[in-house]
N, C-alpha and C positions, 0 to 999 in steps of 0.2 A: 576642446583644443584651444589653447591660448593663441593670441596673435603672434607671440614670439616663435611658436613652433608650427604655425599654419603653413600648409602647402599653398603656394600661390596659384597653382593651376591644377584643378581636380578633374579626374576622369568621370567620377560617379556623381559628384554633387556640384559641379560647376554651373554657373549661371548660363542662361540662354545666350547672353551677350558673349561669354567666353567661348561657348561652343561655336557660335557664328564666326568668331575670329579664326579658330583653327580649321573650320570647314571651308571657309571661303578663300583663305590665303594659302596658295599652293606652296609657298616658301616655308611656312611655319606649321604646316599640317603634319609635322613630326614624322617619326618612323622613316619611311622611304623618302619623304621630301627633304629630310635633313641630309640624306646622302646625296640627293640631287644638288642641294645647295653646296655641299662640300666639293662636289666634282667640278664646279666652275668658279670657285672663289678661293683665294688664299687669304684667310682672315687674320686680323691682328690678335695676338694672344694676350691673355690677361693674367700674368703671373701673380699668384697669391690672392686671387679674387674668386676662388672656387668654393669658399666656405658657405656655411649656413647663413641665409639672408633673412632678416626679420622685418625689413621695411615693407609695408604694404602699399602698393601703387596700383593705379588703374591698369588692369592686365592688358587690355587692348592697346593702350598707348605704349606700354612697355614692350610688347611683342614687336610693334612696328618700329620703335626706337632701336631695339636690338638688331632687327633685320637690316635697317638702314646702316647701322654702325658696321655690321659685318660686311655688307655689300660694298660699303664705301672704301674698304681697305684692300680691294683686289690688287692695287698697284703698290702696296706697302713694300718698300725695298728691303725691309728686315726679314721678309718671308721669302724663301727660295721659290722661284716660279717654276713649278713642276708642269712642263708642257706635255710630256709623255713619259712612259716608262722607259723608253729606250735611251733617253738622254740623262738618266740618273747615274751619277757616280759621286763618290764622296768629295773629290776635289772640285768637280764642276758645280755641285750644289752649293758648297760653302765658300768657294773661292772669292766671290764678290763681297762676302761679309767678313773675310778674314782680317782685312785692314781695320775694321771697326774693333775687333777683338784685340788686335795688336796695339792700337792706340790706347785702348782702355787699360790693358794689362801693363803698359809701360809707364803709366802714371805712378808717382811715388806712393800715393795712397789710392787704392782702387775704389771706385764708386760701385758698391755692391748692388745698389738698386738698378743701375744701368746694366751691370753685368748680368743680373737676374733676367732682365728683359731680353738680352741677346741670347743667353743660354736657353731660355724657354723655347725659342724658335729653332734651336738646333745649334750645336757647337761643332766647329771644325775639329776633326779628329786630333790634329796636332795641338789644339788648345784645350782639349777636354779635360785632361788630367789636372792642370793648374786651376781651371775654372771650377771644377767640382770641389777641389780642396778649399778654394776660397769661399764658395757659397756655403759649404758645410762647416765653415769656421775652423777647419783644420790648419789653414794658413792664415796669418794675419793680413789685414788690408795693406799695412805698411810694408813695402818691399824691403826696407832696411832691416826688418826684424825676422824675415822668413827663414834665413839660414839657421839662426840660433834656435828658433822655435821648432823647426823641423828636426834638427839634431836632438833637441831635448825630448821631444815626443817619441821619436824612434827609440832612443835609449831607454825611456821609461817603459815602452812596450817590451823591449828585449829583456829588461829586468823582470817584468811580470811573467814572461815565458819561462825564465829560469826558476822563478819562485813557484809557479803553478804547474807547468807542463813538464818540465825536465826532471822533476823529482821522481823518485822511484814509486812504483805503484803501492808499495807497502806503506808509504807515507801519505797516500791519498785516502780520503774517507770512502765509505761504501757508496755514498751518493755521488761523489766525484768520479768514481770508477764507472758507475752506471752511466753518467752523462758522457764520459769519454768513450765508453763502449758504443753508445748510440751514435755519437758523431762519426766514429770509425765505420759504422755500418752505412750511414747516410752519405758520406763524402763520395764514395764510388758511384752512387746513384745520382749525383748532382747534375742538374740540367746544364747542357752546354759545356760540360767538362772537357769535351773534345776540342774546344777552342783554346785550351791550354795543352801543353805537351803531356797528355794524361798518362803516357807510358812511363813518365819520369815520376818516381814516388815523391820527389822533393816538393812538387806543387801540391800534391794531396796532403802532405804533412803541413804545408803552410796553411791550408784551409782548416785542417784539424786544430792547429795551434790558435788560429784566429777565433774559431768558434768556442774552443774550450776556455781560453783565457777570458773571453767575453762572458761566458756563462758563469764562471767563478766570480767575476767582479760585478756581475749584475744578477744576484740571486733572485730578484723579483720576477724576472722573465726567464733566467737561466738559458737553457737551450731548448728550442722547439723545432721539430722537423719543418723544413721550408727555409729556415735561416741559411742553410748551406747553399741554396740556390742564389741567395742575395750577395754572396761573396764574389761570384764570378764576374759580374759587370765591373766591379772595382778592380779585381785582379787583372782582367784583360786590358783595362784602360791604363792602370798605373804601371804595368810591366812595360808599356810602350815608352815610358820615360828612360828605360835602360836598354832597350833592344831596338835595333834598327829595322827589324822585320815585323810583319803583322803577327799578332799573338797566336794565330792558328798555325804559324810556321816557325815558331821560336826554336832555336837550337837547344838541344838537350843540356848543353853545358851551362846554360843560363842559370839553372837551379843551383849550381855550385858557387855562384857569385854572391858577394855581399849585397849586390843590388836587389836580389830576390828578397832578402830579409828586410831591406828597406821598403820595398813595395808591399811586403806583408804587413809591416807596421802601418803604412799609409792606409791599407785596406781595413785594418782593424779599427782605426780611429774614425774613418768615414762610415764604415758599416754601423758602428755604435751610434753615430749621429742620426742616421736614417732610422735605425731601430728605436731611438728615443722618440722620433716623430710618431711612430705607429706602435708604441710599446703595448697598448691594449690588445693588439693583435696576438700577442705572445704571452700574456698573463694567463692565470688559471681560467680554463674554459674559453679562452680566446674571445672575449666579448667584443673586441674591436673588429674582428673578422665578421662576426655575426651582425654587428651594427651596420657595417659597410655593405654586407650582403642584403640586409633589409633595405637600405637606401637604394641599392642596385635594383632590387625587385620593384620597389615603388616607382622608381624613375621609368622603368620599362612599362609599368602599368599606365603611367601618364603619357608616355611617348607613343606606345603601340598597344592599346588596350586589347586588340584582337590577339596579338601574340601572347600577351600575358595570360589571357583567358584560355588560350589553347594549351599553354604549358600547364596551367592549373588543372584543366580537364583531363590531361594525360597523366596527372599525378607527379609532375616534375617539380621538385622543390629547388629553389635557386641555390640552396646550400649544397646540393648534390654536385654542382659543377662550379658554382661561384666561390666555394670555399678555397679550392685550389687556385683559381684566378687571383683571389685577393691575398691569400697566404703567401704566394710566391710573386706577388706584384706583376702578374701576367707574363712573367719571364718565360714560362713554358708554352705560351699561346702564340707567340710570333717568332719568326726566325731570329736566332741570336744575333746575326749581323745587324739587325734593326734595333736590338735592345738598348744599346748605348744612346741612340737617338731618343727613345722613349724616356730613358733615365735622365737625359738632359732636362726634361720637363719635370720629372720627379724631384730632382735636385733643386731646380728653380722654385718649385712650389713650397719648399721648406716644410713647415709644420702643417700645411694644408694638403699634403700629398694624399692623405687618406680620403679626403673629399674628392680630389681629382680622380682617384682610382675608381670610385663609384660611378662618376660620370663617364669615364672612359670605358668601363665594363658595359654600361648601357649602350653607348655608341657602338661598341664592338659587336654586341649581340644583334643590334638592328641591321648590321650588314647582311645577315642571313635570315631575316624575318620570313620571307616567302618560303624559303627552303624548310625552315623549322615548322611552319604551319602545315606542311604536307607530310610530316613524319609522326609516327606514334611514339610511345614512351621509349622503347628500346632504341629506335632510330635517333631520337633527340639526344639521348644520353651518349650514344656512340659518336654522334656528330660533334657535340660540345666538348667531348673529351679529346677530340683530335680535329681541331678547327682547320679548315682548308686555307691556311695562310702560308704554305710553303713557298709560294711564288710571289708573296707580297714584297713590295719595295717601299721606299720612303714615301711614295705617293699615297699608298693606302694608309700608312701610319699617320701621315699629315692630315689626310681627309678625316680619319677617325678622331683625331685630336680636335679638329675644327668643329666636328659635330658635337663633341663633348663640351667644348667651350660655348657653343650656341645654346645647348641644353642648359648649361649652368647659368646663362645670362637671363633665362626666362623662367627657370624653375628654382624652387627652394628645396633643399634636402629636408625630407620629413623627419620627425622625431620618432624613434622606434617604439615609444611607449604611449603614443597618443592616438 
């Protein structure tokens, strides 16, 4: 194994010095201790810094430096102070930070690096739409160009719908009909479709058009099951630009408005950008999903060797449950009301989102380490296919993200072929 791909902390071949560090320091003894750390700190996030690291440093020094860095940020005003579950609501959590977003967004040219830092920590619902569009490059930084760019991109998408989707089936190729048929099967099964007015066929048609046009214009990835889930976060957020009510209570007449078609175009462009970041997840044999799942497995092996060994002994392959987690970017694993908050971080991570997902999966799994160790194969699979997250709030999501960040600061993602 080369230095470039070396894992910085090993479970099976680490030195005695490294073992001593993790055994004696209760804060960094991984697994359960990461969750204890997350429960009493609100750590500074590190947007764009979750990628593979190659620099080799003294492990003991690095662990203590990272621990000090995380613990020193407990009063960071950029992070909502989650005192208890009972005081969490969208306005209360983000209200103190909304002024920072407003000042930044009112600038003639938005500073994307500063916006990235703010969005990583969570975006106020009323600011989410424009922030996502800016960070994904759909809207230009210059406020003076946005109206013209937005109009042009929406019109471009509408033309593509007419060229590809609205044509008669007789003019579509056999492969195009097969793709459209699969999309029409998958859309009604889409996770969290209930957060849109699902009885209204207009919203389903919007999702169909987005996925079909994207597949035709991107033949390298085309359409893969799971992409349909990824449309919903964008649709629910962007519809709020045109509707005064929450997206789970939208009036049915909204689908007949031109605004829905504009929101559809916005969803198309932003979905395409996210899929560009993780396109290997959707090419032939989905190597990106397999690579991220490998990283996920290796991280758990380093963080909680006992849990990893138990899963192995019971014959549980990480792909058996991790494939869905990664393929759908964990959208099916937490309540949809919390998904936009998680996607704030995805959007801020840009092309590093694949690495972040690996760390977040590991941190998520460690929440139930003790429960999983007490289960057999069947019990483990059932548990992981239906995680007990129904009662989760922003508290649990924030703590899991903090654990993921802490892990990323002391571990290097391994290479799948070394």
